[in-house]
ZAPAMI-986083 format. One record per residue (C-alpha): residue in one letter; x, y, z. Coordinates in pm, whole numbers, plus 32768, in hexadecimal, padded with zeros to 4 digits. Each point is the difference from the previous one (the first is absolute). Example, Ala and Ser with C-alpha at 12.3 -4.5 7.8 and 13.67 -1.06 7.14 Angstrom:
2
a84CE7E3E830C
s808981587FBE
END
This chain:
909
m75AB86638420
t80D180257EC1
v816F7FD97FCF
s80C480C57EE8
l80AE7F3A7EFC
s814C80888061
a7FF47F708154
a80387EA37F6F
c816F80517FDE
v803B80678170
y80407EFE8111
n7EF9803A80DE
q802D7ED78103
a80CA80058137
m817E7FD77FA8
d8167803D806F
v80D880F47F44
i818780068007
t808B814B7F9F
t812E80F2801E
h8068815E7FD3
i7FD280E17EC5
g812C7FE97F2B
a804F7EA08049
d81617F887FEF
f808E7E9F7FE9
d7FF67FDF8188
s7E85805E7FEE
l7FBE7F037ED4
a80BF7EEC80A1
a7F64802C8147
m7E9F7FF97F66
v803F7EC57F57
a80997F688122
a7EC1806580D5
k7F2C7F477EFA
r80937EB78079
l7F9E80518169
y7EA6808E7F8D
p7FAC7F2A7ED9
e7E9880687FEF
a805C817B7FE8
e800580E07EE4
l812D80C17F97
v7FC181697FCC
f80F0811F7FA1
p7F89813A80A8
g809480D17EDA
s812480127F13
q81437F318010
e816380577FB6
k80607FE47E92
s80FA7EDA803D
v7EDD7F4F80B7
r7F2A80357EDB
k81077F857F21
y803A7ECD80C0
l7E9A7F97800D
a7FE0802A7E85
q81327F447FB6
e80847F198106
f7EEE7FB1810E
p7F137EE87F9A
n7EAF808F8037
i7F8E7EE180E1
y7F6080FC80EA
a7EE680D47F93
f802981598063
k7EBD80BB8039
k7FA581747FC9
i7F5E80CB8112
k7ECA80387F16
h7FC77E8A8019
i7FE98001816C
d7EE7805480E7
l80BE80A58124
a7EE37FE380E7
q802A7E807FDB
v815F7FF2806D
q800E7F2C8140
r81767FE4801B
l810980FC7F7B
i815A7F737FE4
v80F4812F7FDB
v81637FBA7FB0
d813D80E07FF2
t7F538139809A
r7F288063812D
q7FA7814E7F8C
s7E90802A7F91
e804981227F03
r80D67F0A7F43
i7EEF7EFF7FC2
g7F1E80EC7F2C
e7E8F7FC18003
l802D7EAB80BC
a803480EE8139
s7E81801C8001
c80017E83807A
l80A180858147
h7EC180B2806D
n7F267EBD7FD6
p7FF67F5A8158
k7FBD7EB87F65
t815A80077F4E
k81247F5180A7
v815180957FB7
h814B7F277FD9
l814080AF7FDB
y815A7F7E7F9C
d811181117FD8
h8171804C803E
h7FFA81788029
p804780C18140
r7EBE805480CA
g7F7781557FCB
a7EDB80D98087
g7EAC7FB37F54
d80577EA57FA6
i7EF07F147FAA
k7FA97F208127
g7FA77E977F9D
e7F697EC880B3
l814D7F437F90
e813F80CF7FE3
v81367F537F8A
v810A810D8007
r81767FC87FF8
n813B80B97FEA
s80877F647EB4
g808580877EB1
s7EAC7F997F49
t7E9E7F8A8048
t804D7ED17F2B
t80FE7F8C80FC
i7EE07FEF8109
f7F437F2E7F15
v810E7F107FBC
e802A7FCE8170
l7E7A7FC1801C
f80247EFA7ED8
q81177F5080BC
q7F307FF08145
k7ECA7F6A7F50
n80BC7F187F03
i7F9580CA7ECA
t80C87FB87EC4
p800281117EFD
s80097FB17E97
p8129806E7F2F
d7F4681207F84
e7F948078814A
a81637FC4808A
t809080D67EDD
l7F088121805C
m80427FE48171
a816D80117FCD
l7FD181357F1B
g7F4480B18111
i811B7FC780FE
y810D80567F15
e7F5C81387F9B
d7F9D8087815C
t81587FA6808A
g80CB809A7ED2
s80837EA07FC6
f805B7FF68172
l80C2814E7FF2
h7EFF80C880B5
s804C80498173
s7EAA7F86805B
t80627EA37F80
c7FEB7EF38121
p80917E97801E
e7E957F867FC1
d7FFD80947EAC
l81247F3F7F97
t7F797EB780A3
a7EBF80427F4A
a809D80317EB4
a80C97EB98024
w7ED37F41804C
l7F4D80817ED0
l81367FA87F19
s7FDE7EA4808C
h7E8F7FFB7F9B
g804C80577E93
a8029818B7FF8
n809F80737EAB
l81058108804C
d8005804C7E79
i7EAE8098801C
v805980B58145
t812E80887F47
q7F1E808E7EFB
f7F2C80B980C5
v80AF80718146
s8099814C7FA5
r8156807E806C
e809081617FE9
l80F9802E7EF3
s813780EA7FFD
v800C81047EF8
e811E7F377F64
q7F147EE57FE6
i7EDF80C17F6D
n80ED808F7EFA
l806B7EA67FA2
i7EAD7F7E7FDE
s7FAD81217F19
r812B7FA67F28
l7FAD7E897FF3
q7E9080627F86
e80A580DD7EF9
h80D67EE87F7A
a7F0E7EF1801F
k7F9B7F357EC3
g7EDE7F137FE0
y80237EBC7F48
l7ED47EF87FB3
i80A77EA3800C
r7F237ED27FCE
g7EDC80C08083
v80AA80838130
n8052817B803A
v8156802B8072
v80A48148805A
i818380387FE7
s80A6814C8082
i816E80557FD8
l80C880F280C5
i817480768001
e808A808B8144
e815F805F8064
e7FE67F90815C
y7F767EE080B7
i7E9080278079
d7FAA7F478147
d7E967F66801F
f7FD2800A7E92
a7F167ECC800A
v7F1D80CD80EB
v7FD381097EF1
v7FC07EF27EF8
q7EF47F4A80DC
r7F4D8175803B
l7FF880397E95
m7F517EB37FC8
v7EFE804F80F6
m7FCD815F7F97
e7FCD7F9E7E92
n7F467EB1804A
i811A7F4D7F2B
d7FE07E937FEC
v81647FB77F9F
l812D81078010
f816A7FE57FBF
a80F0811C8057
l816480067F67
i80DA80F980A0
s817880377FB6
m80AC8089813A
g817D802D7FC6
e80907ED27F59
r7EEB7F208054
t7EA07FBE7F6E
y7EED7F8880FA
l7EB57F4D7F94
i7EE5800F80EB
g7EBA7F497FAB
r7E9A7FF98099
s7ED67F2B7FA2
r7EA57FCF807F
i7F7A7F117EFE
p80457E8E7FD3
e8060800E7E9C
v814D80B4804B
n80ED7F6A80EB
v81158112803A
g80D77F2280DA
t80357F197EBC
i805D81267F1A
a80EF8098810D
r80B97EB38012
e8039800E7E84
f80E18141805E
g80A97F51811B
g7F0B807A810A
g7EDA7F7080B9
g7ED7803580D1
h7EA27F92801E
a7EED7FEC7EF7
s7F7A81638071
a814380A48057
a81617FDA7F7C
s813E80AC7FA9
a81497FDA7F55
t815080A57FD2
i805D801D7E84
r817C800D7FBF
d80387FA67E96
y7F0780CC7F4C
t7FC281607FAD
i7EB680948079
a7F817FFA7E9F
e80667E997FCC
a7F647FAE8148
e7EAB80817F8B
e80067F377EBC
r80527EB480B2
l7EFB804C810A
v7EFC80217EF8
n806E7EBA7F56
q7FFA7F53814B
l7E998073803C
h7F927F7E7EA4
d809B7EBC8079
h7F787FE68156
i7EAE809E801D
r7EF97EF37FFC
p7EE980797F17
k7EA1802A8077
a7F4B7ED87F5F
v7EAB8095802F
a7F3B7F997EC3
a7F957E9D8093
e7F8C80C0812C
m7F55812D7F66
m7F427F3F7EF2
s7E967FAF8004
s7F967EA37F9C
p7F5E7F3F7F70
v7FF780D17EC5
i7EB080607F48
t805D7FCE7E8D
v7F477FDD7EBD
t806F7F567EB1
p800D80CF7EBE
e7EBE7F717F71
v7F33807D811F
h7F0B811F7F90
i805781698086
e7EAB801180A5
q80407EBE80C7
a81628089806B
n7F5A81468065
r7EFE7F4B80DA
l81257F22809F
m80AC81528061
t7EBA807C809E
r7FC77ECB80AE
y81697FDF80A6
n802D817C801F
v814080047F31
t806080F07EE8
v80D57F1C7F3B
l800D7E9E7F88
p81217F397F7F
v7FBE7F537EB0
v80877E9C8004
r801C7ECC7F19
e7F7D7F0F8109
n7F108077810B
g80367F1B8140
g7EE97FAC80D8
r7FD680D1812F
e7FA27ED980E1
n812E7F3A8050
g804C7FF17E7F
p8144805A7F59
a8076816D7FDD
p7FB380B37ECB
t81207FDB7F00
g808580B57ED4
l7FE6817C803B
l7F9880B47EB9
g7F9B81658074
m7F0580B180D1
i7EBB80B27FCE
s7F9B812680DA
r7E9A80738071
m804681507F55
v802F7F487EA3
a7EED7F158035
e7EF981178054
k807B80CE7EDF
a7FD87ECA7F10
i7EA17FBA808D
f7F9D817D7FC9
h806F7FD17E91
q7F317ECB7FD0
l812C7F0D800E
g7FAC7F4E8135
t7FBF7EA97F45
l816A800C7F78
p81127F1880AC
v80D980B980F4
g81167F857F37
e7FB880F77EFA
y8045813180E6
m80E07F8A8120
t813D809A8053
t81317F0E7F8F
d811C80D6807E
i80017F75816C
a81257FBC80E0
s7FFC7EF5811E
l80E07FB58121
p805E7EAE80A5
e7FB87FB08180
s8146808E806E
g7FB581607F5E
t8079810880E4
l7F4F814A8065
a80E880B27F08
d7F837F207ED6
v7EAE804A806E
q802581738012
q80B280047EAD
l7EF07F477F41
i7ED980C080AA
v808D815D8024
e80F980117EDC
n7F4D7F227F0F
r7EA38080805D
q7F947E97801D
r7EB57FDD80D4
l80267E848059
i812A7F1A8013
p7FD47E8F7FDB
i80D67F2580D2
l80787ED27F47
r80A17EB08048
g80557F8A7EAE
e7ECF80327F41
a7F1B7FE4810D
i7F6581378097
l80147FEA817D
g7F6F814D8045
v7FFC81777FC3
i8084814A807A
t7F2981427FC8
r80548171802E
t7F2C7FFB8133
d80D97EF3809F
l813980CA7FBA
i7F6481428095
s7F8E7F41813B
l81567F638027
l80B281527FE8
v7F0380D180DC
n800E7EED811E
d81787FEE7FF2
p808580EE810B
g813080377F41
h7F35809C7EE0
l7F2880D080DC
p8064816D804E
g800680148184
e7F8281617FFB
l7ECA7F957F61
l7F997F3C8141
q7F3380DE80DF
s7FAF7F908166
d7E9A7FB77FAC
e800B7F8F7EA0
r81267EFE8024
p7FD47EED7EFD
s803F7E858072
v81437FEC7F3D
e804F7E938062
r7F1E7F417F21
t80A57EC88031
r808580138176
n80187ED980D5
l7EEF7FD780FF
g809E7EDB80BB
g804580CA8132
v7E928078800C
m7F817E887FCB
t80D17F9F8124
q7F59810680DD
v7E957FDE7F99
l7FD27E987F93
p7FF17EC680E4
k81307F127FB8
e7F317EF27F75
v7F7480EC7EE7
i816880647FA9
v80727E927FF5
l7ED57FA47F28
l803381257F0F
r81837F937FDE
e7F8D7EAE7FB3
i7F0B80807EF5
g812D80BB7F56
e80DB7ED28011
a7EFF7F237F52
a7FB980FF7EED
a81817FFF7FC8
r80037E8D7FD0
l7EE67FFC7F21
g809E811C7F2C
c7EFF81128039
n7FEB814A80D3
a7F3580118139
f7F71813880A5
v7F24805F8124
a7F1781237F88
g7EE680D98058
g7F7C804C8150
f81087F3A80A7
v811480EF7F8F
r7F2781368042
d7FD27F97816A
l81647F96802E
l806C81617F8F
l7F06809180F2
h80877EFF8118
v7EC37F698021
p800C7E768026
n7F397F637EDA
i801A7E847FD2
d7F16800D7ECC
i80FE7F767F19
d7FC6804A7E7E
i81107F5A7F34
v803D80587E8D
i80BD7F187F1E
e80A480617EC4
g7FB57EAF7F51
d7EF57EF0805F
g7F7080598143
i7F217ECB8023
q811E7F147FBD
f80CC80D08102
a7EE57FD880FA
k7FFA7E847FC3
h81807FEF803B
l7FE780D58136
a7EE67F24808C
d809E7EB17FB5
k813C808580C9
h7F338071812E
r7EFC7EE27FDB
g7EE781007FD8
i7ECF800C7F15
v7FE480D27EC7
h7EAC809A7F91
p805080707E90
h7F3E80F37F41
e80567FC47E8E
k7F4F811F7F5E
f80BF810280BC
g813D7F408025
t7FF980198179
a7FF97F018119
t7FE87FFD8177
v80E77F1E80D2
v7F887F838144
f80FF7F7B80ED
p7FDE7EF58104
d7FE181048106
q7EE080AE7F39
t80E3811F7FAB
k7F8E807F7E9D
i80BD80B67EF7
d7F8C80787EA5
v80D17FB97EE0
a7FC580B37EB6
t80A07FF67EA9
a807C81687FA5
r7ED680747F22
l7F85811F7F3B
e7E8680418009
y7F4F80C37EF9
y7E8F805E7FD7
e7F387FCE7ED1
r7F068103805C
p7FC680E6813E
a7FB37F3D8136
a80127ECD7F6B
k80C97EC88093
p817480127FB5
t80917F0B7F03
v814A7F6C8080
e81427FC17F53
l81727FB1807B
s80E28120802B
s8123808980B5
i801480818163
k800F815C7F85
l7EBE7FCE7F3D
d7F627F3E8111
l8045812880EF
y7F7A80F07F05
r7EA77F477FFE
r7FDA804D817D
d7EED80DE8091
f80E38111809D
t8167806D8012
i80287FA58169
n7FA07E957FAA
a80E57FF07EC5
m81557F9A8099
a809C7EB68039
i812C7F65809E
h80EF7F0E7F58
l80147EB580AF
n810E7F3D7F32
p81477FD480C8
g80F281117F9D
r7EF981087FD5
f7F277F97813D
g7F638126809C
l803F81047EC9
l7ED780E27FCA
v7F7880177EBA
d7F4981507FC8
y7FED80657E8F
f7EF281248044
n809A80AD8122
c7EE97F7380D5
q80CB803B813D
n7FCA81847FD4
d7E827FC97FFC
l80217F1E813E
k80F1810180A5
e7EED81207FAE
r7EE57F248066
r7F4F80217EB6
i7F067F197F3C
q805F80137E9F
v7FAC7F2A7EC9
l810C7F8D7F18
h7F3880837EBB
n7EE180C27FB9
l7EFF7EF17F84
s803E7F38813B
f7E9A803980A1
v7F617FEA7EA7
e80897EA47FC7
d7FAC7F918156
p7F1A80D480CF
t800D7F2E812C
r815F80A98031
i7F328134807A
f7F8F7F4A813E
r81527F78802C
a8096815D7FF4
i7F0E8069810A
r80597EE680D3
f815C80377FF7
e7FD4817B804F
g7F437F99812B
r80CB7EEA8077
l815B80927FCB
g7FB181748056
f806580597E84
t7F6880F47F1A
i7F757FBF7E9F
t80A980EE7F1E
r7F4C81257F4F
h80517F557EC1
a7F867EA78072
e7EC280AC8094
k7FB280A97EB1
l80207EA37F4D
i7F077F748101
k7F07810B7FB8
n80267FCF7EA2
t7FCE7E858010
v7EBC804180DF
q7F7280E57EF3
m80377EFD7F05
n7F1C7F1980AE
l80D77ED07FC3
f7F9F7F44813E
e7ED57F6E7F4A
q80EC7F517F01
a80D37F678125
q7FF77EB38096
e7F3580668126
p808A7EEF80F9
r814B809E7FD5
f7F6D814D8084
f7F687F518131
h81537F66804D
e809C814F801F
l7EE7808B80C2
k80137EC780F2
l816F80688034
i7FAA8164804B
l7EFE7F8F80F0
s80EA7F0680A4
e810181178062
n801A806C8168
d7F4381427FB8
p7F4580097EB2
l7F598153804A
p812180E27F70
a7FE17F2D7EBA
l7E8C80127FE9
k801381718017
r80FE800F7EE9
m7F1F7F177F25
a7ED380E88048
a80CF812F7F9F
l80617F547ED2
k7E907FAC7F8C
l80287E958027
f7ECE7FC980D4
p7F0B7FFD7EDA
f80B27EE87F6F
l802F7F308138
w7E99802A808D
p7F1D80D07F22
d7ECE7FC280C5
l80BE8053815B
r7F2580EA80CF
p800B811F804D
n807B80CC7EE2
l81437F497FB9
k80D480C080E4
i80CD7FCE8149
d7F1780BD8104
r8028800B8171
r7F397EC88038
f80DB7F407EF6
v813B807480C0
h7F707FA08140
y7FA67E927F97
i81537FBF7F67
t80A7808F812D
q7F2B7F2480F5
a80577ED87F23
h816E804F801E
q7FE88015817E
t7F3D7EC38025
i80E77F3F7F27
s812A808380BC
w7F4E7F9F814B
f7FC47E947F92
r81587FD27F5D
l809B80708154
l7F397F0080B9
y80167EE37F0C
i814280387F2E
d7FF27EAF7F3D
a7E8F7FE87FD5
p7F837FE47E9B
l7F5A813E7F90
e7FB280AF7EAE
t802A815A8055
w7F9B80617E96
m7EB17F838042
v7FCD80D6813D
y805381337F4C
l7F387FA67EBE
l7ECB7FBD80E9
a804881588097
v7FF980A47E9F
f7EB97F5F7FAF
s7F6680448161
r7F0080EC7F84
s7FAC7F3B7EC5
r7F0A7EF67FC2
p80777E977FDD
k7F9E800C7E8C
e8108810B7FE2
l81017F2D8091
l7F937EE37F28
n802980D57EC9
f816C80588067
c80487E8A803B
n7F6E7FAF7EAE
r80C4810B7F3C
f814E7FA18089
a7FB47E8B7FEF
l804C7FAD816A
p80137E918046
p7EA67F6D8074
k80977FB3815B
q8070815F803F
r7EC1808C7F66
k7F167F2880E5
k80DE8054812D
l7FDE816C7FC9
l7E9780107FC7
q7FBA7F168111
q80B580E38104
k7F71813D7F83
m7E897F778012
d80397F4C814D
v80D5811B80B1
e7EFD81187F95
k7EDD7F318079
i80A57FC9814E
a806781678025
q7E8680597FE7
e7FB17F0180F5
m80EF808F8104
i7F8981597FCA
k7E9E7F9B8054
r80647F4F813C
p81408098808B
y803C7F338141
r80127E837FC4
k806B7ED180C3
n816F7F5E7FAC
s7F487EDB7F68
e7F2980DE7F23
i814880AC7F84
y80997EA27FC3
w7EE67F8A7F2B
l7FEC814B7F35
l81797FEC7FAC
i80677E9D7FF4
d7FBC7FA87EA1
l80B1813B7F81
e81667FF47F63
p810680D280A3
e7FD581027EDB
g7E9D80158067
w8046803C8177
l80FC812E7F9B
y7EF8807C7EF5
l7F0580128116
m80DE80CE80F2
t805480D87ECD
i7E9F80717FAB
a7F8E7FEE8176
r7F4E8155804C
k80017FB6816E
r81157FB080EF
y7F467EED80B1
i80057F447EBD
q817A80097FD1
r801A7F998174
s7F1F7EC67FC2
v80CA7F9F7EC8
s8152803280BA
l7F707F31811D
f7F9D7EEA7F30
v815A80037F2D
t80D2800A813A
q7F347F2980E6
l7EAC7F6C7FAD
r80597F457EB0
q810A7F3780CC
v7F027F6A80EC
k7FE07E967FFE
p7EFB7F1C80AC
l80727F7F8148
l7F857EA77F9E
s80517F467EC8
g7F317F0A7F30
a80CC7ED3809C
e7FA7807E8148
l7E8E80217FA7
k80017E957F8F
a80B07FA5814A
l7EDE809880BB
g7F1F7F287F44
y7F7A80DE7EF3
k7FC57F657E97
p80BA80A27EF0
g7F2F80BD7F07
p7FA881477F79
q7F91806F8166
f81787FFE8072
r803E81497F2F
t7ECD8081809E
m806F7FBB8165
l815780757FCE
n7F96814D7F5D
h7F1E80218128
l81127FC180E2
i80E8810B7F47
e7EE281078036
q7FF97FB68179
q817D80228010
l7FF681407F49
d7EFC809A80E4
g80C07F9C8134
e7EF57F08807A
i80FA7EDE7FED
n816C80008059
t80577E9F8060
p7FEC7E967F63
q7F177FA28119
e7F2081227FD5
a7FF27FA27E88
i7F8A7E8E8059
d7EFE807C80F4
f7F8180F17F00
l7FDF7EF37EEC
q7F5C7EF980D8
k7F018107807A
k7FC180877EA1
y7FF47ED17F43
p7F807EE680EE
g7F687F3D7EEF
n81497FA87F62
q80827F68813F
p80467E978009
s7EFC7F0580AB
a805E7F818158
h80747E9B8013
END
């Protein structure tokens, strides 16, 4: 049996699916997200396109905490429950309608539309006469005491407002208003609702918007884009604020001021949706007032031209600059002094994957030393490589460095950064505190910031299936509350507070963040510290009376708390490789460079833990997009060359998460395999990855993938037959999976090394010598090596014995199997060619091995038998009689022993 590689990206296990109608609107989207709270294990699947406003909302406003799947990723035959919201018409759910013909698929319906002929029939139908489907879910939330997050409350309010026409449609019911009020009490944001709920405009209003657009002027003030529009009208215009709000939404404007002269008076209307501009404060300067996001004033003492001039001056005074330099910069800085040879500088740029190095007077130590000071210039890779080409590599960098270089302080704004990088064509900006260089900002940093800022990303470029994750630093506090146990959140907050006290930054990173975004609980906490990770771990352990196990070479430590909970603490570090497949060399770094060294994009995200920024996502490489598209992608093209063990990791994640290795990553894997770098690698690391694969619930898909990528010749070159996955191989692995699942179901907490069972199954048709070669090649610990070989030889010998004589007494089965380990029992069930062998092993595991002698050693002594080696013989004989049903009571056991061992009885007195 073979499986195509493309099948790896399809969910082929039984699942629940939540869906709605094609052309989904806000009520549909809100109902789907609400249903997810009732069916947390279900997958969210759009059956087709969504309305333009919904696509725009998903791209710009809604934190992508829910992974919407595509139909192509779903095996429709495996849908065991289909939850349909906001429709009951089969023709409106696209390809998912095929699930209705599957007798095993149960259907649950939630809808507010009138009944009609041909409606889908469901096992559960929640259908009510309300203005929106979302209202039904609000009532269900109230009944079940479910509290929505503020983001969910906002989306659900948006669904209600849209479907009821802001409560003006005739279909609106009292329940809709009650539901909206309840959502407002749980944090629904009406500013966002207002932006997306459309209202019909009159001809006059449309004309007014057109003229506002025509007279609009843009200003860039302290890094903030502000639009001011001026109009002169003869008569008073009612609801002018509505027109201003609509223009703001239509043009995606962050800050908008409208000055309109009507008769003898001039009116100012201001709107803002960013924290840097408080329009209420500015309106008060004109004698008006309002909130930070919406305000107005009536201007009496100025002409409209004077009012515009004063408004611009007020904006310069009141706009808070975006001090992004300290947040954007990468640190610590890789620098050189002017006497360093150009060849050495070029090697540094290659090692650290940078294109420019600042040249400084004093090069501070990277590990807890002072920051480099005295900026002299910079040297680029292009200049260095040209100098080396011209045989000038031994000259000092001071001879060819660029000295005309501008810098910024920590408080540098986005506008300052843009001016230096864009207008001055400077590749890198040093960030200084006095003469000390705290960090650098590159062109890549600026581009990343602009692309990931929704205000700079054209909405029309966002397609429904190609929507980037524009909120690079969104707050995941609500998701953490939903997914993580309370004690874990408390611990993370304590870690952040401890970091703040020590003057460093703390992050939780890696697989923990990945699983959090997938709504999968994961308490394997990996803390990264910008600072001294080991010192931080000691501080944390002292506070909680825990134990620290430091690893000085890597700057990491494990903290073990009194309840045996463990967390790993690492210093933010950069790894570089002296040669392909070598072990990494580790140096101190920033969180950005620490994330860049990770294996795949889906594992290259972090979350701030310090107070004030707790819960903020750090995603420098748009990793959310790969997570959302379920892709395994590397961060750079030499990733597998530097560390070939990542190939096995990619395969493991693909199988476990149901993701797909991208074409590009697969090509890089094949190139690495062809280079035969495995022989140069530290082979115990390869076995560690293989062990993790074989410890997965079902390793067969990963093994098939490994075979397709031609990894078998490296793992087991002498494996028979023909280095391929054939029918027998698949049978043994499948059989091992079934026996392990059976054992785990019976004995949940019993110790069992599942990887051993699978590895023995792989070598089931090989000689012990070949398994020994494998153990030696991967340097398995002696204890594991001995256990594997012993179980293989003993089990295969027992299997031959049981084939020769099929039917055996219980006592014979007992003595055959009693000395095997649990892994041996399951291996025997795996390779058993006859059903009676499996039944015998099952009988032993579930019943026979628990049998104890009806009499103890102490009772034998009480009967007058002298202690000695014969006690074991007597008790074993007793067990045999019990197993075979010859003895059932203690008295029968006494009679048997006195008859069988009369010579050992006491003499009469």
